[in-house]
N, C-alpha and C positions, 0 to 999 in steps of 0.2 A: 319364429321368435328369435332364433339365433341370428338370422340375417339382420333383423332390426337392431340387435345389440351391436353387431359388428359394424353396421353402417353408422350407428351413433358414435362409436369409438373412433372410427375413421374421420368422421366430421369433426369431433372435438380435437383430435390431435392434428388434423390438417389445418385448423384455424388458429392454433397457437403460434405465436411469433417468437423468434429467438433474437435476443439482443446480440448484435455483432459488433457493437462499439465497446472497445476496452476502456477501463477507467483511465482518466488523465491524472498524471502526477506532476505537480509543479513544485520543485524544491526552491525555496527562497533563501535558506541559509543552511550550512555555510556555502560560500561561493566555491566553484571548482578551483582546486589548487591553492586555496586560502591557507595561510601559515598562521599558527597560533603559538604564543609563548607557553612554556610549561606552567601548569596549574591554572590556566585560564579555563573558564567554563565555556564549553562549546554548545550552542543550541542548534539542534536540527529542526528546521521548520519547513513544512510543506503543506500544500493543499491537494487533497484527493477528491476528484469529482467524477460522477458517472451519470449518464442520462436516465438510467432506471434505478440506480441506488448502489451504494457501496456496502458490501457485506463484511469484509475482513481486510485489515491493513497490517502488514508486517513491516517493522522498522528494525534494521540491523546495521550496526556500525562495528566494523572490525579493524584491527590494526594490521600492520605489515607482517606481524608474527602470528596472525591468526587469532589474537585475543579479541573477545567480544566486549565491547564497551556499552552498547545498547542492544537489547534484544527484546522487542515487544510484539505482542500479537493482540490487536484490538478488534473485537467484534462490534461492528457499528451498524446503525440502521438510519440511513439517510442518503441523500444525493451528494453531500459534501462532508468531508472530514478534515479537520485541521490537525496536523502532526506538530507536536511541540515536545521534544525530548532533549535532555541535557546530559553531558558528561564532562569530566575534567581532563584536559590535555596533559599528556606526559611528554617529557623532552625526548626528542629523537624518534618519535613515532609518526607514521603516515597512516591516515585513516581513510576507509572507504565506506560510503553510505549506500545501503540498498533499501529501497522502499518498493514493496509489492502490494497490489490491491486486487481484490476479487469482488465481483458484483454478485 
């Protein structure tokens, strides 16, 4: 009986396929090196897609002094997710946007 259970487990795990394609992230705004006047609303827009499904999306916007302007963690269920986050620009700051996704 033990051999039957072991053979069954080997068969089940040998047949499972692993997704090797990472999610695709396409940022549509802001443009790289785009300049904004103080007090303007900046919108971070992106599309996240994956062939098997997106599970989690992190969006982080930091300034050159390390301050966080956007920090979100979205748990999603689908093959596509639209990022739409906003913040207000401050004079003399440089911002960096990071978007990570897991399937």
